[in-house]
N, C-alpha and C positions, 0 to 999 in steps of 0.2 A: 580566250586566246593565249598563246604562249608568250614567252619572253622575247621572241625575235620579231615582234611587230605584228603584221596582219596575217601571217600564216597560222593555220590551226595548230593548237598545242600538240596534237598527235603527229604532226609532220616534223617536229624538231628532232634532231639527231638521226633522221631516217635517210637511207639511201633512196635513190629515185624509184627503184622497183618496189619499195615498201610504202610509197605514198598512196593513200586512199582518199576518195572523196568524202566518205563518211567516217566518223570516229569508229575505230575497231571496237568490237563488243567487249574486249577485255579492259578497255579504258573508259567505258561508260560508267558513270556513277562514282568516279574517284572523289576522294575528299579534296577539299580546296588545297590543302598542303601538297598532296600527291600530284594533283593536276598542275600546280605551280612547278613542282620539281620536274615532272615529265616534260613540261614546256620550256625547260631551261637548257641551254646548250651545255654539253659536256665541257666545252672549253672554259666555261665560267665556274666550273666546279673545282674546289680545292680539296685534295685528299687530307685527311686528318693525320697528324703526326702521332707518334707513340705518347709523347708528353700530353697532347691534347686528349687522346683516348683515356689515359689514366685520370686526368682532371675531370672529364665528363662523368666517369664512373664514380670517382671519389666524392664528387659534388652532387651525385644522383640526378644529373641532367640528361637522362637517357634519351629524351626526345631530340637531343642534338645529333644523334646518330642518323645519318641519311645515306641512302644508296646513290651512287652516281646516276644521273638522269636516264641514261640509256639502259643501265642495269635495272633500274626500277621498272622501266617499260618491259624489259625481258621477264622480270619477276612477275609482273602482273599478267603477262601472257602465259607464263608457266602455271601460275596458280589457277588461272581461269581454265586452262586445258586439263589440269589434274583434277580439279573439282568436278568437271563434266565427266571425266573418265571414272573417277573413284567415288563420287558423291560429295566428298569434301577433302580438304588438304590433310586433315588428321588421318583419314583412312589411307591415303597415299603414304604418309610417313610410316604408319604402323605396318602396312603390307609390304612396301617396297624398300623403304630405307632401313627400318628397324627389324622387319620380319618377326614381329612379336604377335602372338595369338591374342585374340580378343575373347573374353575380357582379360586385360593385362593384370597379372597377379605376381607380386614379388615373392621370391623364395624366402626372404628373411627380413631382418631389420635393415634400415637404410645403410647402404654401402657395405653390408655384410658379405654379399656374394657378388662376384664379378659379373655374372650373367644377368643381374638386375640393373646393370648400367651399360650404356652404349655410347661411345664417343665417336662423333662424326664431324666432318667439316660443316660449317654453316653453308648451306646450299647457295644462299644469296647474301654475301657479306656486305657490310657497309662500305662506304668510300674511304678506305684507309690506306696509309702508307703500305706499299706492297710487302714490306718486311714484317707486317703485323699479320699473324695467323689467327683466324677466328674459328674456334671449334664450338660445338654444342654437345653438352653432356645430357643425354636422355636417361630418365630413370623410371623403373617400373613402380617405384614407391612414391608416396606423397611427400612433397617438400612442404612441411607444415608451416602455415602462416597465421598471423594474428587475425582474428575476426574483425577487430576494430579498424585496421587500416591496410590489411593485406601484406604487411611487411613480414618477412621470414621471422620465425621465433629465434631467440638466441641459440637454442639447442640446434635447430636446423642449420643456422648460419655457421655454427662451430663445426658441425658434421661436414658441411660442404667444404669449409676451409681446410679441414684436416684431409679430406679426399684430394683437394687441389694440391696440397703440400706434398703428399706422398706420390701422387701421380705425375705432377708437372714440375713442382719446384725442386724435386730431387734431380731433375734432368735439365732444367732451365734456370738461370739465375732468378732468385725470388723477385728482384726488382723488375724483371721482364715478364712477370706473370700476374694477371689480374682477372677477377671473375665478377659476374653480376647476374642477377635474375631480373628479367624485364617486369615492369609494372604490368598489372592485368590489362590496362588499357592499351599497352603497346605490344602485347603478345599477338603474334600471328597464328600460333598454334596453342589452343587452350586445353585440348583434351589429353595431351601427353605431357607429363612433367619434364621440365628441362631447365638448365641454366647455361650460361655462356662463359667460355674461357678464352681470353685473348693473350697472346704471347708475342714478344718482340724478337724477331730474328732467331727462332729456334732451329735446331738441326733438322733438316728435312727428313733424315732417316728416322728420327724420333717421332715425327708427325706421322710418317707412314706406319710406324710400329703401333702407336697409340690409337690410330684410326683404322688399323687393320687394312691399310691400303685404300681407304675410301677416296672417292673422287666427287667433288661437289657438283651439283646439277648445273651451276653456271658455267662449268668448264666443258660441258657436253654440247655438241653441235645441235642436237635436237632431243626430243623426249618421246 
């Protein structure tokens, strides 16, 4: 049951026309955490400030990032629909968002060629201050990690940081730019390499430029 008492968790944050007797198929089998979030009122959700975002990343508490309950519900509906249509979410990302041919092959060394990298909006961002822009940098090349714990190697981390500096910190104050790569257990897309970049209050024209006018899926009425 949800956080509003006796009503089913899948009724929380829903308009009257969205209510169903049975749990929608896209919400069946949720983890306990996601079930709890979906069953929580949006009114109880607090957006993260930029200072909180930076602290979470610097302290490696990435599990603290959460979507607003109603947005998590939309995200689950979206991924359910795309997985049925394309077989899995990775195929949707490759075919429709990145438009990269399979198998994905880089032209050169990491960050050597612009067409080995694609910068897009995060389709389903976390519940953040609206001035925080959340982008995803997708790469055709491997982001090498240590076999022991899955952390990025020092070389890979340095390469990513150099890319972030020349791509973002030259256009946005350095203190307003931060990046991270999700732990394996938190990744929603495992088959395509990517890392995340967050910026505080960047120029919208720069975001349109760096994303080539991309529009996130969450901003679209339907799919």
